[in-house]
C-alpha positions in Angstrom: -159.2 22.5 -5.6 -155.6 22.2 -4.3 -155.0 19.5 -1.8 -153.0 20.1 1.4 -151.2 17.1 2.9 -149.4 16.9 6.2 -146.8 14.4 7.2 -147.6 11.7 9.8 -145.1 13.2 12.3 -147.3 16.4 12.4 -150.4 14.3 12.6 -149.1 12.8 15.8 -149.0 16.2 17.5 -152.2 17.7 16.1 -154.9 16.1 14.0 -154.3 17.4 10.5 -155.8 15.2 7.8 -155.3 16.0 4.1 -157.9 18.5 2.8 -158.9 20.3 -0.3 -159.1 24.1 -0.1 -159.9 27.0 -2.4 -156.6 28.8 -3.0 -154.4 30.6 -5.5 -151.2 30.6 -3.5 -149.6 28.5 -0.8 -150.4 31.2 1.8 -154.1 31.1 0.8 -154.1 27.3 1.1 -152.5 27.2 4.5 -154.7 30.1 5.8 -157.8 28.0 4.7 -156.4 25.0 6.6 -155.6 27.1 9.7 -159.1 28.6 9.7 -160.4 25.1 10.2 -157.5 24.0 12.5 -156.0 27.0 14.4 -153.7 24.9 16.6 -151.9 23.7 13.5 -150.8 27.2 12.7 -148.3 27.4 15.6 -146.6 24.2 14.4 -146.2 25.4 10.8 -145.7 29.2 11.1 -143.6 31.4 13.5 -145.0 34.4 15.4 -144.3 36.6 12.4 -146.5 34.4 10.1 -143.5 33.0 8.3 -142.7 29.3 7.7 -140.8 27.9 10.6 -137.2 27.0 9.9 -137.8 23.3 10.5 -140.7 23.1 8.1 -140.7 22.3 4.4 -143.5 23.0 1.9 -143.5 21.6 -1.6 -146.0 22.2 -4.4 -146.3 19.3 -6.9 -143.0 17.9 -5.8 -141.1 21.2 -5.9 -139.9 23.1 -2.7 -141.5 26.5 -2.6 -139.3 29.6 -3.3 -141.0 32.1 -1.1 -140.7 30.9 2.6 -141.7 34.3 4.0 -144.9 35.3 2.3 -145.5 31.9 0.7 -146.7 33.6 -2.6 -145.9 30.6 -4.8 -148.9 29.9 -6.9 -151.0 26.7 -6.9 -153.6 25.5 -9.4 -156.8 23.4 -9.1 -154.8 20.1 -9.3 -151.9 21.1 -7.1 -150.8 19.0 -4.1 -149.2 21.0 -1.3 -147.1 18.9 0.9 -146.1 20.1 4.4 -143.3 18.3 6.2 -141.5 18.8 9.5 -137.8 18.2 9.5 -136.7 15.4 11.8 -133.3 15.1 13.5 -131.6 13.0 16.0 -129.5 9.9 16.0 
């Protein structure tokens, strides 16, 4: 099953340990995580259900192409990495 991993900076705001989910796309994987952790959804997706501008999602080390519907496919061995952009100085 694909594994979804969140960065430590997200984990500081909401408990989101890595987890394995049944999924065929990035959207399926994230929806499975959000079903278990609904608060996390608001950190990752906007009110339209799209990936927030300050979020980055990569599958097996490659940034996803479809930021709106997150239709990029995943396979049983995929790792989905969810990161929040940091800024400041």
